[in-house]
Backbone bond lengths (Angstrom), bond angles and torsions (degrees), N, CA, C in turn:
res aa  C-N    CA-C-N  psi(-1)  N-CA   C-N-CA  omega(-1)  CA-C   N-CA-C  phi
1 M - - - 1.472 - - 1.540 107.90 -
2 A 1.286 114.14 143.58 1.476 121.39 176.77 1.507 108.84 -123.66
3 Q 1.354 114.84 151.35 1.457 118.68 174.02 1.514 111.35 -98.81
4 V 1.329 113.49 123.34 1.445 120.13 -173.57 1.542 108.21 -104.63
5 L 1.281 118.53 129.18 1.452 125.12 175.11 1.527 109.31 -102.37
6 L 1.331 116.93 122.17 1.452 122.59 179.78 1.535 109.95 -108.13
7 T 1.333 114.87 142.58 1.483 119.45 169.18 1.562 104.39 -110.25
8 L 1.359 112.24 127.87 1.417 121.59 -178.19 1.494 113.37 -118.44
9 A 1.323 117.36 153.79 1.495 122.21 164.35 1.505 105.11 -129.11
10 Y 1.354 115.80 142.29 1.464 117.69 177.91 1.533 108.49 -153.94
11 D 1.349 110.92 152.10 1.438 122.35 169.21 1.538 108.25 -90.95
12 G 1.293 116.03 114.58 1.436 119.57 -172.16 1.519 116.02 -81.61
13 T 1.324 119.19 3.53 1.413 123.16 -174.99 1.523 115.15 -52.50
14 N 1.301 115.23 -43.90 1.472 120.24 -174.96 1.548 113.08 -105.49
15 F 1.322 115.78 14.99 1.458 123.09 178.35 1.543 110.77 -106.47
16 A 1.291 117.24 137.77 1.496 122.66 174.59 1.509 109.71 -85.54
17 G 1.366 118.25 40.76 1.430 122.16 -179.34 1.531 110.46 91.81
18 F 1.337 114.06 -174.28 1.496 119.19 179.95 1.460 112.91 -81.48
19 Q 1.259 121.95 -48.92 1.489 124.52 -165.61 1.542 109.28 -73.31
20 V 1.371 113.23 144.20 1.424 120.56 175.64 1.477 113.42 -54.01
21 Q 1.351 117.66 132.12 1.455 120.91 174.23 1.548 108.52 -135.61
22 K 1.269 114.32 150.24 1.453 118.53 -176.53 1.544 108.07 -69.97
23 N 1.352 116.12 130.28 1.453 124.01 175.10 1.524 111.51 63.38
24 A 1.336 116.70 32.42 1.495 119.53 177.80 1.484 109.43 -142.59
25 R 1.353 114.23 145.35 1.485 121.87 178.05 1.513 109.55 -77.85
26 T 1.306 119.85 118.47 1.464 121.41 179.25 1.533 108.57 -129.29
27 V 1.398 112.39 162.25 1.445 118.17 178.58 1.534 111.15 -63.25
28 Q 1.294 115.93 -42.64 1.505 120.67 -176.73 1.476 109.74 -61.27
29 S 1.327 118.38 -48.58 1.490 118.66 -176.83 1.566 112.07 -70.00
30 T 1.330 115.51 -31.08 1.492 119.88 178.21 1.521 110.79 -64.91
31 V 1.341 115.07 -43.91 1.458 119.75 179.74 1.502 110.75 -68.43
32 Q 1.332 117.41 -40.09 1.452 121.02 176.02 1.538 112.16 -60.57
33 D 1.307 116.31 -35.68 1.486 118.58 177.72 1.524 108.59 -62.13
34 A 1.355 116.50 -45.73 1.476 117.68 -178.94 1.504 112.32 -65.11
35 I 1.352 116.70 -40.54 1.452 120.37 179.58 1.548 109.65 -61.17
36 E 1.289 113.90 -42.36 1.505 119.90 -177.63 1.548 108.94 -61.38
37 R 1.303 117.23 -38.73 1.435 120.22 179.87 1.518 113.78 -61.61
38 I 1.365 116.40 -28.94 1.455 121.90 178.72 1.500 114.38 -92.47
39 W 1.297 116.29 -44.40 1.482 122.02 -175.12 1.527 112.40 -93.65
40 G 1.329 117.15 -18.03 1.460 116.71 176.34 1.518 115.15 86.78
41 D 1.332 116.98 -6.55 1.472 121.77 -178.62 1.526 109.43 -129.13
42 R 1.368 114.86 150.09 1.442 120.33 178.24 1.553 106.70 -82.71
43 L 1.333 115.66 90.11 1.432 120.10 -172.70 1.558 111.14 -87.38
44 P 1.315 116.91 141.44 1.490 118.93 177.13 1.523 109.26 -67.08
45 V 1.320 114.77 145.71 1.473 119.75 172.40 1.532 109.52 -127.54
46 V 1.318 116.56 148.58 1.460 122.02 -177.60 1.539 106.77 -121.50
47 G 1.334 115.54 128.18 1.496 120.45 -179.22 1.468 112.80 -100.79
48 C 1.319 116.96 160.39 1.460 122.24 -178.80 1.498 111.03 -74.51
49 S 1.341 119.94 -23.11 1.456 123.58 179.91 1.575 109.64 -163.35
50 R 1.328 113.05 166.08 1.432 117.42 -179.46 1.555 108.69 -105.37
51 T 1.324 114.40 88.82 1.465 117.94 178.18 1.541 110.47 -70.10
52 D 1.328 114.24 143.57 1.468 120.43 -176.68 1.572 111.53 -80.12
53 A 1.255 117.57 167.61 1.447 121.97 176.46 1.554 110.02 -56.79
54 G 1.298 113.86 133.97 1.525 120.50 -179.23 1.505 116.13 84.46
55 V 1.308 118.32 -13.52 1.455 121.87 177.03 1.498 111.99 -75.87
56 H 1.377 118.60 138.15 1.464 122.26 -176.76 1.494 108.71 -101.91
57 A 1.337 114.31 170.79 1.467 119.83 177.54 1.520 109.71 -145.14
58 R 1.318 115.02 136.33 1.475 121.06 172.15 1.487 113.04 -104.81
59 D 1.348 116.20 -16.97 1.474 120.45 -174.50 1.528 108.54 -148.48
60 Y 1.321 118.96 60.60 1.435 119.19 179.79 1.532 110.51 -90.12
61 K 1.351 113.96 141.89 1.496 118.60 -178.06 1.499 109.82 -115.55
62 L 1.329 116.27 138.32 1.470 118.72 170.75 1.559 108.71 -147.86
63 T 1.322 115.73 161.76 1.442 119.64 -177.79 1.573 110.61 -132.37
64 F 1.287 113.18 154.17 1.495 119.36 172.18 1.553 107.48 -150.84
65 H 1.300 115.41 156.76 1.485 123.15 177.73 1.506 108.91 -104.39
66 A 1.345 114.08 132.27 1.481 118.84 -178.25 1.525 108.56 -155.52
67 V 1.377 114.99 159.47 1.428 121.27 174.24 1.532 106.27 -70.34
68 P 1.333 118.60 130.12 1.493 119.28 179.99 1.514 113.04 -60.00
69 R 1.314 115.20 121.79 1.468 118.85 179.04 1.531 111.76 -125.40
70 L 1.329 113.92 -25.56 1.439 121.56 -177.12 1.584 109.21 -128.33
71 T 1.277 116.64 152.37 1.454 120.16 173.18 1.533 108.76 -74.57
72 E 1.303 116.82 159.98 1.469 120.53 -177.67 1.495 112.99 -54.09
73 D 1.327 115.13 -40.90 1.504 118.58 -174.66 1.513 112.77 -73.58
74 R 1.359 117.29 -14.57 1.456 119.21 -177.83 1.560 110.23 -97.06
75 I 1.314 118.08 -16.69 1.455 121.10 -175.34 1.511 113.27 -60.42
76 P 1.360 117.99 -50.33 1.489 118.49 -178.01 1.526 113.68 -54.40
77 A 1.329 118.09 -49.20 1.521 121.63 -179.19 1.509 108.86 -60.90
78 A 1.335 119.53 -44.34 1.412 124.14 -177.91 1.523 112.11 -59.25
79 L 1.321 115.64 -46.05 1.450 121.13 179.28 1.519 112.89 -69.52
80 N 1.345 114.52 -43.45 1.458 120.16 -178.60 1.555 111.50 -62.93
81 A 1.287 118.16 -23.11 1.455 121.19 176.02 1.521 111.40 -68.41
82 H 1.315 117.65 -18.06 1.450 120.69 -179.51 1.548 112.12 -119.21
83 L 1.336 118.53 14.37 1.438 122.07 176.24 1.503 111.04 -109.32
84 P 1.332 115.71 151.08 1.483 119.86 178.48 1.537 112.19 -73.46
85 D 1.313 117.17 168.47 1.442 120.19 -171.69 1.516 113.29 -66.92
86 D 1.305 121.86 -17.48 1.474 119.36 -175.59 1.527 112.69 -95.38
87 I 1.301 117.41 16.98 1.478 124.31 176.04 1.529 108.98 -148.63
88 A 1.334 115.88 140.03 1.494 118.63 178.07 1.550 111.40 -146.46
89 V 1.297 115.89 147.27 1.459 120.58 171.05 1.496 107.56 -88.83
90 L 1.362 115.96 125.75 1.436 120.27 -176.13 1.578 110.31 -98.31
91 G 1.332 116.66 -23.65 1.433 121.07 179.75 1.477 112.77 -167.19
92 A 1.342 117.07 162.07 1.452 122.42 -178.77 1.537 107.86 -146.81
93 E 1.310 116.80 142.06 1.475 120.96 173.94 1.499 109.93 -150.04
94 I 1.317 115.81 150.88 1.479 123.14 173.49 1.494 108.33 -83.05
95 V 1.329 117.75 127.07 1.427 122.60 -179.18 1.528 109.96 -121.60
96 P 1.344 118.72 158.47 1.460 120.72 -179.71 1.525 112.17 -62.01
97 D 1.300 117.37 154.98 1.426 122.70 177.58 1.525 111.27 -64.76
98 T 1.319 116.80 -22.16 1.507 118.92 179.47 1.541 112.12 -74.49
99 F 1.291 116.49 -14.50 1.452 121.27 -176.92 1.543 109.39 -75.32
100 H 1.342 114.72 138.27 1.526 118.79 173.92 1.463 109.69 -128.66
101 V 1.294 116.59 126.30 1.515 121.83 -171.20 1.502 113.74 -69.41
102 R 1.285 118.59 -17.24 1.487 121.94 173.36 1.498 112.73 -98.33
103 H 1.366 114.99 -52.47 1.487 119.14 -171.69 1.512 110.77 -69.51
104 D 1.379 118.20 -26.51 1.463 119.70 -177.38 1.534 112.47 -91.00
105 V 1.263 120.19 10.51 1.458 121.48 179.00 1.537 108.12 -76.50
106 Y 1.319 114.33 127.61 1.470 120.55 175.68 1.521 111.56 -90.76
107 E 1.330 114.10 -36.68 1.474 117.44 -175.29 1.453 109.70 -158.70
108 K 1.414 117.16 144.54 1.422 122.81 171.47 1.537 107.47 -125.28
109 E 1.308 112.75 144.28 1.489 117.98 176.81 1.552 109.13 -121.14
110 Y 1.304 114.43 129.97 1.443 121.58 175.87 1.544 109.41 -112.44
111 E 1.331 113.58 150.43 1.475 119.23 176.64 1.548 108.14 -125.86
112 Y 1.259 117.80 134.68 1.468 121.47 176.19 1.545 106.28 -113.44
113 V 1.348 117.25 127.23 1.484 120.84 -172.06 1.565 106.42 -111.46
114 I 1.325 115.72 130.25 1.443 123.42 177.01 1.514 110.34 -120.53
115 C 1.331 116.21 128.13 1.434 122.09 171.92 1.549 108.52 -90.41
116 N 1.321 117.91 102.20 1.436 122.54 -171.89 1.542 112.12 -96.34
117 T 1.357 114.18 74.69 1.476 121.66 -176.68 1.496 106.98 -132.05
118 Q 1.374 115.03 155.41 1.439 119.47 177.26 1.559 111.50 -67.73
119 N 1.319 113.91 -42.33 1.430 120.31 178.74 1.533 110.75 -104.25
120 R 1.333 118.00 138.08 1.431 117.62 -175.29 1.505 113.55 -69.02
121 D 1.315 115.18 150.80 1.462 121.38 177.35 1.511 107.46 -94.14
122 P 1.309 121.22 117.49 1.476 122.09 -175.81 1.495 111.91 -65.91
123 F 1.327 120.89 -20.05 1.431 126.67 -177.89 1.537 111.17 -81.50
124 S 1.336 118.97 -13.20 1.451 119.71 -176.50 1.609 111.11 -122.66
125 V 1.308 114.05 15.18 1.437 118.88 -178.37 1.523 112.84 -55.70
126 H 1.323 116.81 -37.41 1.435 121.08 -178.17 1.551 115.31 -101.28
127 T 1.305 115.27 0.94 1.456 120.94 -172.40 1.528 115.46 -123.89
128 A 1.326 115.73 -4.78 1.492 118.63 179.61 1.544 107.92 -156.31
129 L 1.307 117.39 153.52 1.453 122.30 176.27 1.504 108.19 -80.68
130 H 1.325 116.22 127.61 1.478 120.08 175.91 1.552 106.38 -85.77
131 Y 1.345 115.82 122.76 1.447 121.96 -176.23 1.542 109.06 -133.67
132 R 1.293 119.49 115.11 1.494 124.30 -169.06 1.517 112.37 -78.81
133 R 1.340 117.28 -41.38 1.452 119.52 -174.82 1.509 110.26 -65.35
134 P 1.367 118.18 134.72 1.464 119.55 179.68 1.532 112.30 -56.00
135 I 1.304 114.79 135.00 1.473 120.89 -178.43 1.474 109.00 -97.91
136 D 1.371 117.36 129.48 1.458 124.81 173.08 1.557 105.92 -92.61
137 A 1.398 113.91 93.31 1.480 118.44 -176.05 1.472 112.24 -59.50
138 E 1.348 118.98 -35.86 1.456 121.84 -179.64 1.501 111.92 -65.98
139 L 1.314 116.44 -38.76 1.469 120.90 176.36 1.504 112.43 -63.71
140 L 1.329 115.67 -43.13 1.439 120.31 177.24 1.486 113.00 -66.91
141 E 1.332 117.64 -35.10 1.453 120.87 177.34 1.522 109.63 -64.22
142 C 1.320 116.97 -38.10 1.486 123.49 177.98 1.512 108.07 -63.25
143 A 1.351 118.30 -46.82 1.439 121.01 -179.48 1.526 112.52 -64.21
144 A 1.351 115.54 -41.64 1.446 121.75 -178.18 1.480 113.74 -60.07
145 Q 1.337 119.03 -33.10 1.475 123.20 -179.37 1.549 113.62 -56.99
146 H 1.339 114.87 -26.94 1.426 119.50 -179.62 1.549 113.32 -69.57
147 F 1.337 117.30 -16.24 1.456 121.78 177.18 1.520 112.19 -78.49
148 L 1.355 118.25 -16.01 1.435 120.39 -176.74 1.509 114.09 -64.33
149 G 1.331 115.53 144.64 1.471 119.18 176.51 1.536 112.94 102.68
150 T 1.254 116.04 -175.23 1.487 122.66 -178.12 1.515 109.41 -96.34
151 H 1.362 115.47 120.44 1.469 121.88 -176.92 1.532 107.81 -144.41
152 D 1.333 112.41 158.96 1.414 119.62 167.23 1.553 108.86 -82.43
153 F 1.328 120.31 110.58 1.454 124.69 -167.30 1.570 108.97 -103.53
154 R 1.311 114.06 28.06 1.533 117.10 178.30 1.535 113.22 -52.92
155 A 1.331 115.56 -34.65 1.503 118.78 -179.18 1.532 113.12 -64.00
156 F 1.332 115.76 -15.75 1.446 121.41 -177.55 1.538 112.09 -113.59
157 M 1.285 115.23 26.25 1.491 120.77 177.19 1.507 109.05 -116.04
158 A 1.377 113.96 126.94 1.462 118.66 179.92 1.537 109.92 -69.73
159 S 1.321 115.42 157.83 1.460 121.10 172.76 1.528 110.73 -63.89
160 G 1.313 115.61 155.43 1.484 119.96 178.60 1.528 112.57 101.59
161 S 1.319 115.85 3.06 1.474 119.12 177.19 1.514 108.71 -106.15
162 D 1.373 117.10 142.09 1.453 121.60 179.45 1.522 111.32 -105.30
163 I 1.354 118.10 13.81 1.461 120.84 179.31 1.518 111.94 -67.02
164 A 1.300 114.45 130.66 1.507 118.96 -175.82 1.547 108.88 -88.33
165 D 1.346 116.91 -43.84 1.474 122.94 -175.94 1.516 108.08 -88.29
166 T 1.303 117.73 104.98 1.467 120.47 -177.98 1.494 115.25 -101.79
167 T 1.309 117.62 15.68 1.466 123.89 179.26 1.547 109.48 -85.41
168 R 1.278 117.32 129.31 1.424 122.24 179.82 1.527 107.75 -138.78
169 T 1.344 116.02 158.34 1.485 120.90 177.64 1.496 110.40 -112.58
170 V 1.328 118.36 116.18 1.457 122.45 177.74 1.551 106.06 -91.63
171 R 1.332 115.23 121.21 1.450 120.28 -173.32 1.532 113.57 -96.02
172 S 1.350 116.43 -27.39 1.471 119.64 177.83 1.497 110.38 -156.88
173 V 1.310 115.77 150.69 1.512 120.63 179.99 1.496 105.92 -155.82
174 S 1.320 114.32 141.46 1.496 119.93 -179.45 1.519 109.70 -152.18
175 V 1.326 114.63 153.99 1.448 123.46 174.74 1.515 105.87 -130.43
176 T 1.353 118.46 120.43 1.410 124.64 -178.41 1.520 112.29 -129.38
177 R 1.308 117.83 153.32 1.441 121.51 178.47 1.528 107.87 -122.94
178 E 1.347 114.84 134.69 1.499 123.04 173.66 1.475 106.57 -127.50
179 G 1.355 118.46 93.15 1.460 121.00 -173.87 1.543 110.99 64.08
180 S 1.280 116.92 -121.31 1.465 119.52 -178.43 1.531 110.54 -93.80
181 V 1.294 118.90 4.37 1.474 120.27 -178.53 1.573 109.13 -102.45
182 V 1.304 117.26 126.60 1.417 123.02 175.89 1.542 109.59 -109.12
183 R 1.273 118.51 129.13 1.487 123.08 -177.76 1.486 109.78 -119.04
184 L 1.340 115.40 126.85 1.474 121.17 176.41 1.522 105.50 -113.57
185 R 1.358 114.44 120.27 1.481 121.57 -179.44 1.516 110.17 -116.84
186 I 1.309 114.07 137.23 1.479 119.61 179.59 1.564 108.14 -142.97
187 A 1.333 114.41 131.70 1.473 120.94 -179.86 1.566 106.43 -119.94
188 A 1.312 115.86 135.62 1.412 121.74 179.31 1.508 112.54 -149.69
189 D 1.354 117.86 171.18 1.457 121.11 178.45 1.523 111.28 -75.91
190 G 1.317 115.18 -13.12 1.442 121.44 177.99 1.514 111.41 179.55
191 F 1.336 116.88 163.45 1.433 120.41 -178.76 1.551 111.56 -132.85
192 L 1.291 115.34 144.44 1.471 122.76 175.60 1.530 109.60 -82.40
193 Y 1.314 114.76 169.85 1.481 121.06 -176.78 1.505 111.43 -61.10
194 K 1.328 117.16 114.04 1.484 126.69 -179.92 1.537 111.88 63.64
195 M 1.306 117.98 23.16 1.424 123.71 -178.06 1.559 114.21 -57.52
196 V 1.367 115.51 -47.37 1.459 119.27 -178.97 1.527 110.91 -65.30
197 R 1.289 116.15 -38.66 1.512 120.37 -178.50 1.538 110.31 -69.37
198 I 1.269 118.45 -28.86 1.488 121.56 175.73 1.486 108.32 -79.35
199 F 1.323 118.21 -37.93 1.516 118.82 173.57 1.487 109.68 -55.14
200 V 1.350 118.03 -47.91 1.489 122.39 -176.61 1.508 108.84 -64.56
201 G 1.343 118.27 -43.69 1.453 120.67 -178.96 1.518 111.37 -63.10
202 T 1.307 116.93 -35.21 1.512 121.86 176.00 1.501 110.84 -67.17
203 M 1.281 117.83 -41.94 1.470 122.20 179.23 1.536 112.07 -67.53
204 L 1.320 115.74 -32.30 1.452 118.07 175.56 1.538 110.03 -70.30
205 S 1.334 116.20 -31.67 1.489 117.90 176.05 1.552 110.59 -67.59
206 V 1.325 115.71 -27.50 1.472 119.07 172.83 1.514 108.83 -71.36
207 N 1.295 117.05 -41.76 1.459 120.07 179.32 1.596 112.07 -60.33
208 E 1.359 113.80 -31.64 1.479 119.65 -177.62 1.502 111.67 -91.49
209 G 1.340 119.73 3.66 1.458 122.87 176.46 1.493 114.38 79.30
210 K 1.351 116.79 8.00 1.478 118.22 177.35 1.518 111.70 -80.35
211 L 1.301 115.49 -21.31 1.494 122.66 175.28 1.534 107.83 -136.79
212 T 1.316 115.12 162.70 1.493 120.08 172.66 1.559 107.27 -114.41
213 P 1.290 115.90 159.96 1.529 116.77 175.02 1.485 112.76 -53.39
214 D 1.308 118.17 -35.61 1.488 122.63 -178.63 1.511 112.48 -68.59
215 D 1.325 118.08 -14.16 1.453 120.77 177.77 1.499 113.90 -76.92
216 I 1.341 116.96 -19.75 1.440 122.19 -171.89 1.559 111.04 -61.59
217 P 1.350 120.76 -47.18 1.482 117.57 -178.17 1.521 110.60 -58.98
218 A 1.332 120.63 -38.38 1.452 121.89 179.92 1.527 112.37 -65.62
219 I 1.311 115.89 -33.99 1.496 119.45 177.69 1.478 109.43 -68.70
220 I 1.348 118.97 -41.74 1.421 122.60 175.48 1.536 111.26 -60.35
221 D 1.333 116.91 -46.19 1.424 119.12 -177.02 1.561 114.07 -70.28
222 S 1.334 115.37 -21.95 1.492 119.57 179.35 1.509 111.73 -69.54
223 R 1.342 117.52 -29.97 1.461 125.21 -173.84 1.538 111.11 52.96
224 D 1.294 116.78 33.38 1.522 123.70 -177.01 1.489 107.04 -121.32
225 R 1.391 114.60 115.40 1.436 120.86 -178.63 1.525 112.57 -58.19
226 K 1.326 118.34 -26.29 1.486 120.65 -176.66 1.497 110.60 -68.61
227 N 1.294 119.62 -18.07 1.477 121.50 -174.98 1.563 110.80 -88.19
228 A 1.325 117.64 -16.10 1.466 120.09 -179.71 1.515 109.87 -89.34
229 G 1.300 114.28 176.53 1.492 121.37 -179.36 1.492 114.67 -76.15
230 I 1.281 114.76 -175.50 1.498 121.98 178.82 1.504 112.23 -67.26
231 T 1.294 117.53 162.26 1.425 121.31 170.00 1.537 109.33 -91.80
232 V 1.337 116.29 111.23 1.459 119.52 -175.62 1.515 109.07 -71.93
233 P 1.366 117.17 161.09 1.478 120.18 -178.32 1.491 113.25 -61.80
234 A 1.324 113.76 154.71 1.521 123.60 -174.22 1.556 110.00 -71.36
235 H 1.279 119.46 -26.54 1.527 119.49 -169.11 1.526 114.37 -67.78
236 G 1.316 117.39 -14.75 1.474 119.92 176.72 1.497 114.56 -90.43
237 L 1.330 118.26 -0.23 1.477 123.56 -169.80 1.579 109.49 -102.57
238 Y 1.370 112.85 135.56 1.419 120.28 176.04 1.522 112.03 -130.55
239 L 1.306 117.34 134.48 1.498 119.99 165.55 1.532 104.89 -75.55
240 N 1.264 116.24 113.99 1.448 122.78 -166.03 1.537 112.48 -95.86
241 R 1.378 115.13 -38.07 1.448 117.60 -170.39 1.535 106.77 -159.35
242 V 1.346 117.38 141.63 1.459 122.11 176.58 1.548 106.33 -128.10
243 V 1.299 119.16 125.06 1.478 123.12 178.15 1.524 110.49 -116.13
244 F 1.267 115.64 132.26 1.477 121.71 177.87 1.504 112.31 -98.90
245 R 1.359 114.55 156.26 1.455 119.65 178.11 1.526 108.90 -67.22
């Protein structure tokens, strides 16, 4: 048996997240379907994270164990032949059995995309948040810098999580504008439930004058979800990059 590491990209619009759910279309079950077509067995797969319904990925990693039947370079095309158009295998490699796709993650980077126009763009309805109010990218960049470092981010965790340790280290954060598109990128050693979407909602509160950049440290210190901004919709969020130790 060999452990295979896959790199995937997918449009999360029509997926109910990564993890298998009863009577729902998920990334995990869709990939398992394709693997079963090639290997003949319903093999377990392990993902690097549990993306929510509607969240997209440009660099998702998962592993499975199987008897070697194809060379690494042939695995992507073989699986893609059995995958729908909204998901694709970009690469495959054989990794040691000691490797763990979740525990060996050093850093993940997420990107949140905002279409900052008065009128909605019909081509980005499912891939970016439409936000009419003009965005001051420099102001949001200033606010975002307060997230850097190691903090208890409990104030930015949605209800429904049973995680006890809510301390994470944010290693980089940026806000950039390309025409009408605003991109917010954040890289950390890990993320809490809906943490990035609450970060973005909080920064939009800064943009709207409800908060100032200098309010961010106090919100972090409060560890109270009620003090942070809204949870923005999932469809603007992308798992952008995964780095292993």
